N, C-alpha and C positions, 0 to 999 in steps of 0.2 A: 415583480418577482413573486409576490404572494399568490397571484393568479396562476402562475406556472405550477404551483403546488396543488392548489384547489380552486375550483370555481365557486365563488362566494354564494351562489344560489343553489348549489347542489348539496342537498342533505345537510345543510348547516345546522338545523334544529337538532337532528339526531346526533351530530358530532358534539354539540354543546350540552346534551342532556345529562342530568345528574342521576335520574332514576332510569335504568336501562334494562332491556330484556335481551337475552342472548339465546338463540336457538342452538341447543346442544345436538339434537338429532331430529330428523323428520324422515320417516320411512313408511312405505306402503306395506301393510300386512292384510292380505285378502282384499276386502272392499273398503278398508279403513286406512286412514293416515294417522299414525301415532307420532305425536310431537312432544319432545322433552325440551324444556327451556329453564333458564335461571333468570331471576329478576333481582337486581342489585340496587340498593339505595345509597347513592354516593353523596347525597345532600346532608345538610346538618339538621334537618327536620324529619319528622315521621312522614311516611308515605302511606296513605289510606285509600280506601275505595278503589282498589286496583281492579282493572278488568282488561280483557284481551279479546280482540276480534281477529279472526283468521281470514286472510284475503289472498287472492292469486291474480296474476296477470295472464295474458295469452301465452301459449306454449312457445318456446324458443327452440332453434335448431342448431345454432352455432354458439361458440364461446363469445364471439363479438356481440351477438344479439343479447346474450346473457349479461354482459358487462353494461350494455346500454340500459336495459330495463332495471338492473339493480341500482343504477344511479338516478332513476326517475322518482318523482314524488309519490307519496302514498296513494294519491287519488288515481294514479294510473293502474292500480291493482283493483280492478273494477268488480271482480267476482268475489262476493263475500259469503262465507259459510255461516249464515245466520247473523245474529246480533252479538254484542259484546258478552263475553262470558266472565262472570265475576270470579275474582280470586278470593279465597276464603280467609286470607290473612293480610295483615299489614306489615310494613317493614320499618324497623328502627333505623336511625342513621348508621351507615356502614354495614348493614345486614344484607345477606343474600339468601334466597330460598329457591329451591327447585320446585317445578310443577309439571304436570303432564296433561295433555288433552288428546282425545280421540275424536276425529271428525271423519265422516264418510266421504268417499269419492263423489257420491251423488250431491252432498251438500256443497262441495267445491265445483260441481258441474263438470267433472272430469269423466269423459266417456271413452277417451282414446289414450293409448300409450304415448309417452313423450316426456319432455322435461318442462316443468312448470315453475316459474318464479313464485315463491310463497312468501307472504309478509305477515308478521305478527304485530298488530297495532296495539300498543299499550296506552291505556288512559288511567287517570287517577288524579289525586290532589296531594300536594306537598305542603305540610303545615296548614295554614289557614287559607291557602289559595283554593280557587274553585276547581272542580274536576275539569281536566283538559287533556289534550294529547300530550304524552310524555316522550315517547320514543317508539321506534319500530325496528325490527330485525328482519333481514331477508335471507333466504336460502333458496337452493334449487332442489325441487322435488322430482325425482325420477320415478315415473310410473311405467313399470315393465309391461310388455304385452303378455296376454294370457299364456301364449306359447311362444317361446323364443324361436324366431325364424332362423333357419340355417343361413349363415352369411359368411363371406370370406373374412377371416380375421385380419385386422389391421396391425401392421408392425408397430410395436411400442418400445421405445428406448427411454430409460429414466436415468438422468444424471443425479448423483447423490453428493452434493458439494459439502465439503467440510472445511471451514475456515474460521478464524477468530482473530481478534486484536491481541497480539502477543504481549503488548506493553513492554517491548524491548527498549531499553534506554538508548537514545541516539548517541552516536559518536563511537560505536564499536569499530575496532580495526582488526585486521587479520593477524594471526600468529601461526607459528610453525615450530615443530611438527604437530602440536596439538591445537585445539580450538581455544580461542580467547575465553576468559571468564564470562559466564552468562550473567547479565544484570538486568532484572526486570523492575519496572517502576512500582508495581504492586502485585498482590496475589490474586488478581481477578481471573487470570488464566487458570490458576490452581482450582478456583471455584467452579470452573467449567469442566474440569477433569474429574472431580470427585464423583463418587457414586450419586447418581441423580442429577449431576450437572449437565449443562446443555450439550457439550461435546460428548460426554459419556453416554447420554441418552440417545444421541443421533447414531453413534456406532452400535450401541446395544440394540436399538430398533432395527437397524439394517441386518445385524447378525441374526436376530430372532426371526425376522421376516424371511430371510433367504434360507435359513435352516429349517423352516417349517415344511414338512413333507407335502402339505396341501398347496404350497406356493411353487409348484414346479415351473421352472422357466424364469422366476423373478431375478435370480442372480445373473442369468444370461442376458436379461433385458436391462439390468442396472449396470452403470459404470460409476465407480467410486471416483469422485473428482476432489483431489486433495490440494490444499494450499501448501506448497513445499516449505514456506517459511514456518508455518505452524508445526509441521512434522519435524523440521530440523530443531526448532526451539524446544519442543516437548522432549525430543530425544536427548538434547543437551540437559534439560531439566532433570532427566533421570540419572544424570551423573553429578548432580549438585549444581546449585545456583545461588545467587544473592539477590536481595531486594533492596532498592534504594533509589534516591532521586538523581544521583549523579554517578559517573563511573570514573575510576582513576585514569589519569592521563598517561598514555603510552610513551610520552616524550618528556615527562617531568624529570628534572634533574634530581639526583639523589642528594638527600640532606647530608650536610657535614655532621660528624658525630656530636660536636658540641652544640649544634642547632637542635638535634633530636632530643637532647637531654631536657630541654625546656618546653617541648611541645608534644602533645599526645597525638594519637591517631585521629585525624580529622575526617576519616571516612564514615559515611552514614550507612554503610552496607550491613545488612543482617542476613544470616543464612535463610534460604527458602525452606518451606515446609512440605512441599509436595513432590519430593524426589521419588518416593515409592509409588505414589499415585500416578505420576507421569510414566513410570516404567510399566505399570499395569495397563494403562491406556494404550501405550505403544504396542504392547503385546496383542491387544484386541485389534488394533488397526492392521498389524501385520497379518493376522489371521484372515481378516476380511479382504485385504488386498490380494492375498494369495489365492482366493477362491474365484477370482474373475477379473473383469476389465477394471483397470485403474488408469486414470489420466491426471495430468498436472493442471491445476489452475495457474494463472499468472502469479508470480512471486508476491506474497502478501495480498493476493487478490486485488492487486493494484488496478487502477483505471487505465486500461491500455490506450484509450483515446487520448487521455491527458499525457501519458508517457510519450506517445507518438508526437504530440504537439510540441514537446521539448526539442525534437529534432536530434536528440542525443542517441547515437547508435548503441552505446554501451549500457545505457539504462534499459533500452529495449532488449538487448541481449540478456541482461540479468533478469528481466521480467519474464522472458520466454524460454531461453535456451538452458538456463541453469536448473529449472524445476525438474524435468524428467530424470536427469542424472542424479539429482539429490534424492529423489524418491527411490530410484534403483538402488542407490548405495545404502540407504537407511532401512528400507523395507525388504530388500532382498528379492524384489520382483522386477520384471521388465514392463515398464509402463508404456502406454501408447505414445507414439511420437507424432510430431507435426500436426497437432490439433491444438488450436488456440480458442479459449473460451472467455470472451470479454464479459465481465459481470454486468455491464450496462446493456448488453444485447446489440451493440453497434460499435463501429469504428469509422469515424468520419475522416480521420487523418491517419491512414494506414502506415505511413512512413515506410520502413523496410522490414515488414513482418517476416520476410524470408529468413531473418536471423534466427527464427525459431527452429530452423532446420540445420543450423550450423553447429560446429563442435564447441568444446569448452571455451567460454569467453576469454579466459586467461591465455589460452594458446592462440586464439585469434588476435589478441592484442599484440603479441610478440611477432605475429606474421605480417603486421601492417607494413605496407611499403612506405618509405620515408616521403614526407610531403615535399613537393617541388616548390621552392620559394617563388618561382615566376608564375605559379598557378595559385593565386590567393583563394582561400576557402571562403565561400559565401557565408554570411552570417545567417543562421536560422532565425525565423520569426514565427510568431503565433499563427499568422495566416499562411505562411509558406515554410513549414518545418522541414528541415533536411539535415542529414547527418553532418557534423562539422569535420568529419574525417573522410578520406576516400573510401568508397564502398568496394568490398571485394567482389569478385565475380559471382554471378547467380549460382545457386546450387543446381545439381542435375534435376531433370524433370521428375524423377522418381521421388524427389524430396519436396514435392508440392505441399505447401502448408494449407491446411483447411481451417477456416475461421468460422465458428458457429455464430451466426447473427440472426436476429429476430425479424423475419419477414422483410429483409432488405439485403442489399449486396454491398460490395465495397466500391469506392470510387474507381474510376477508370485508371489505367496505368499502374496497376499493382502487380508487377511480375512475380511469378512464383507462388501466388496466393490465389485460393479459390474460396468463395463465400458459400457456406452451407447453411441455408435458412431453416428456421424452426418457427412455430406458431407464436407470434408476438402476443396475441390476446391471451393465450394460455399462460405464457411466461409472466405477463403482467398480473394475471389473477393469482398465480402461484406465489408471486413476490409479495402479496398482501397477507399471507398467512403469518401466524405467530404474533408475538408481542412487539414486533418491530416491522409493521407494514411499510413497504417501500413504494415510492413513486418513481417509476422508471421513465426514461425518455422515450420508450417505445409505446407508451400508453397514450390514448387519444386525450387531448387536453380538455375537450368539452365534457368528458366523463370523469374527470378527476375530482375527488373529494377526500375528506379526512376519513380514511378507511377504518379508523377506530370508531366510526359511527356504528359499525357492526362489531359484535363481540368476537373474541378469538375463535370460539367454537363455530359460529356462523360462517366466518371467513374460511375456516378450514373445510367446512362442509361444502361450501361453494367451490373451492379449489378441487376437492376430490371429485365432485360431480362434473367439473369442467374437463377433467381428464377423460372421463367416459364420453362426454359430449364431443370432444375433439376426435376421439376414435371413430365416432359415427360418421365422420366426413369421408372415411375411406382412404385417406392419405397417411403415410407413415407419420407417427407422432414422436417428437422428442420433447419430453417434459423436463423443464429446467427450473427446479426450485431455487430460491435465493441462498447464497452462502451464509446469510445471516439467520437462517431458519432457527427460531427459538421459541419453543412451546413444549410443554410436557406431552401434548397429544398430537400436535400437527404432523410431526415426522411419521409416527405410526399410522396416522390416518391416510397420508399420501401413499405410503407403501402398501397399505391395505387396499386402496383404490386401484393401484396398479395390479396387485396380485389378484383382486377380484375380477378385473377385466380379463386377465390371462386365464383364470379358472373357467369363466363363463364362455370363453371362446370368442369374446369380442375383440381380443388382442392376441397377438402371437409375439413371443420374445424376439427382439431384434437388437443385435449388438450395436454399439456406437459406430464401429467401423462399417458395418453393413448399412446403417442409416446413411452415413456419409456417401456410400456408393450408390444408394438408390434414390435419394432425394433430388429433386430438380433444382438447378441453379437459381439463386435469388435474383430478384429484379429490383430496380431502384438503386439507391446508394446512400449510405450514411444515415444520419439522425433524422427520423421523420417528424419528430416533434421537439419541443423544448425540453431540456433536461436540467431542472433547477438544482439537482444534487451534484452535478458535475463539478470537479475542481475549477476554480475561477482562473481567469487570465493572470491575475496577480500571483496566485499559487504556482501556476505553470511557469511563469517568468522566473520566480525564485528558484524553482526546481531546475530550470534550464541553467541559470547562472551557477548554481552550486554543483550541478553535474559536470559542467565544463571546467569548473575549478578543480574538481576531483580528477578529471582527466589530465589537467596541467600538473597537478601534484604527482600523479602516477608517472608522467613523463619526466619529471625531475630525477627520479631514482633510476638506478641500473641494477639488473640482477647480478648476483654474486654466486658462483658455483659452491662456495663454502657456506652459504646461507640457504636454509631449506625453503624459505618463503620467497615467492616472487613479488615483484612490485605491484602487479595487478591484484593479486590475492590480498595484499595488505590493504588496499583501498576498496575492495569489493564490499565489505559491510557498510561503508559510507554510502555507496550507491543504493544499497538496500534501504537505508534510512529514507531516501527520497521516494522509493517505491512505496514504503509504508505510509509516508505522508500523503500519497495520492491514492490510498486504498479506496475502493469503490463502495463497499457495502453500507455501513451504518450512516454515512452522510446522506443517503437517499431516503432516510426516514426524516420527515419534516421536523418532528419533535426532537430529533437528535442531531440535526444538522450543525447547529452552532457549537455543540460540544465536540463533534467530530472535527470541525474546522479549527477549533482551538487546539485540539490535540495535534492536528497536522502542523499548525504553526509552532507548537512546542517542539515537535520532532525536527522541523527545519531549523529552528533556532539552535537546538542541541548539535545538529550536524554542522551548522555554520561555525559554532564556537570551537568544535573539535578541529575543523579545517584550519581555523586561524591558529590554534595551538600548534598543529603540525607544521604549518608554513613558517611560523615564528621560530620553530626549533632549528631552522637552518639560518645561520646568522654570521655576521662578521664581528670579531671582538678585537678592536685595536687596543694596544697596550696603553695608549694615552691619546689625548686630543691634539697634542702638538708634537711634531717630530722636529728635532734640531739636529741637522746633519753636520758631520765633520768636514764633508766635501760633497761635491755634486754627484760623485759616483757612489756615495754611501747608500746601502740598501735600506728600504723601509720594511719593517716586519709587521705582518697582520695575521691574525688567526681566524680561520673559517671553521665554524662548529656545525655539526650535523647531529640532531637528536633523533633522526629517523632510523628505522632498523635496517635500512639498505643504503649502500653508497649513493652519493649525489654527485653528479657531474655539473659543474657550474663555471661561469666566467665572472671576472671582476669588471664591472662597468663603473664609470665615474663621470662627473661633470666638474668644471672648475677652471681656474686660471692657467694652470700649467698642464704639462703632458706627463702621464705616468706610463711606465712600461710594465706590463703584467704578464704572467704565463698565459698561454693560449687557452687553457682550461685547467680546472682543478677537479680532482677526484677526492671528495671528502669522505672519509671512511664512515661506515655505519656506526651510530652511537659514539662518534669520536670527533676529532678535530685535526686540522693540519695547519702548520705555519708556512706562510709563503712570503717571498721577497718581491718588493716592487722598487723601481727606481723612478725618480722624478726629474723632469727637465723644466726648471722654472723660468728659463730664458735669461739672457745676459743682464737685462735691466731689472730683474726682479729678485729680491731676497726672500720673499715669502709668498706662498700660494694657499688659498683655501679650497679644499676639495670635498666633494660629496661622493662617497664610494658605496657600492652595494653589490651583492651577488645577483647574477642573472642566469636565466636558462639559455640553452643554445640558440633560441630564437630571440634573445635579448629581453625577454619578459622578466621583470624584477622578481626576485625570490625573497631576499631578506629586506629588512628595514634599512634605510640609508644611514650611513655613519659619516659624521662631519669631522674632518681632520685638517690640520694646518701643517704645512711643510715649510721649513725655513733653513736657509744657509746664510747666517749673519756673517759679515766680514769676520764675524765671530772669531774662529780660531786663527785666521790669517791676520786680522787686525791686532789681536792680542799678542801674537808672536812678534809682529813688527814693533809693537810698543815695548815688549820685554827686551827685544834686541836693542832698541834705541836707548832704553834706560840703562841697559848693560854697557853700551858703548859710552854713554855719558859718564857713568861711574868710572869706567876704565880711564877715560880722558882726565877726569878730575883727579884720580889717583896719580896719574902720570905727571900732571901739573904740580901736584903737591910734592912729589918726589924730586922734581926738577928744582923747585924753589928751595928745598932743603939743601940740595947739593950747592946751590949758589951761596947760601948763607954760610956753609962750612968753608967754602973757598975764601969768602970775604973775611971771616974770622981768622 
């Protein structure tokens, strides 16, 4: 597993270095190269005798070549601009200082325009150690021609993804007519929304760049890609929210008055603090969305390949179909339809992606055709995922779903779906920017290393230069930064790189829809390399089981015209818990993988616990464990209780010695109960029978916990009556004998 993240011999010394150099900027000014860098001492000892040598490798022409040479050892950067240059200061532990150098193109032996890999080799000694190699930082240096030659501009499309971990506490259920109370586990999302926070900075950077009069065409070229869960949660935050580890149960029984006297409020919820901040951020998002293209990411930026592996149709619908209508409703704009953007860059198990083109999932649920009992539904598996419910007919041809994938296609037999490829090497490079560099499954394994070996500024510079390098190939470019983009400077730098290419005439603005129309279909299929950050088979299996359990729970209930909420809408938030547990982003950062997996486990556990509470709220309540009947025709009474907010239709099932006769079905009212009658036939030779009784669904699946009861008809009342009659007769006979004897004595006397 470790070698899937990094190759142990690729830049391992740089990744482990304590004293590091980070190239902030390297630009050509006239005949010179000006380099601005920062050196940081992360050790516990002083760093002295620091010096830097500037080196370069042979020029590269593609992003793939750039990625290869950036992963190579320092010795492959064979052209050296003189010897080591001394740094005039030392560094105390934890200290960082900036410095600049100017080196001529001649010293670097650069005589032609092009893109050159540049390396800064840092030497020095830490504490009492000898002077040695400490670290190196690599960037791409673009040397422009003396006169820019007229060339046909290449189409450029830039996705601007906005997503975040909302920290929504698992177990939420639907309410109507309003939304349920919003409960977040902490205020980390608020920290991203405040002035200068990650999400605030990404939106501000986009607004600033697209409003700049010098950046003509940037907004036309850019498509705002929004996580619909993030937008919905922040919109709800603006109306107030709570923070706590758990949420109140929607099926908890009300306490009796006398019980409430001796117990306080055991809720740990406290009011959230970012209501106003959330509203301000939403206003900026609405402004940006209204100015141009907007498209929906999968719900919670979930891993679509993992969702497809569950084989659950309704999870896939919630991941894809719900997002556009949610953004339409909240933002007041019409977002792009039938465009699917997997955060991983691939889908190996496409399942039924055509659901992205269907209508509201709640409506689709009610339109399902009843299953035919003689046609058993095959069980989905991880190797052969398939929907556990019959699939409705394909959408019309104009509803073709376009899936954006990185230099690959979709497996065969994916009707209604077309693969739209983009440059995988550029996407992999863009995914490495910011303070959370990702390792994607679309990156070549032999070039994988700990990308923190280079500083944030250097990685951002490489990404910006790679956009220009990709444009030079002459094919339309779709730049796809990661949805986890997090850096005070990375977002602005990528926007500036795109704007600069548009200004220089190297690129022309191309809308996302236009890119989809012009790009050639992809070749190959599925995942080209290993993906160490993907959800595991164990996680997918848990998600499958709980998603199917949610479907079963939904099927127990029936809609009621007097209740505003539908059964599907009640369980929709529970499906979204599973999507959140399978979210793609942060788990593909090797240093964050375990934390992300632990949070996924916590989310699935919270979802499971709520499902158990909901299922347990439908139960049988016998008045006692033993029924004693006056006769064989005497009815047995039992109470069925329903804590769910919609009626439940169930049957009574049993096992045991006798035979009981029950109603064909029970309709248990919402948040209520019903008393029903049963009769039992214990057989002529039996006075007592032990039975196990439970509520079941229409297909005989158990709903409630089983209840043990005993039914008896003792000679009981028949025997007692006979005994009483016999005693009465005996008493009467005795009285008669006594009276007869008295008469005889009178006659004798």
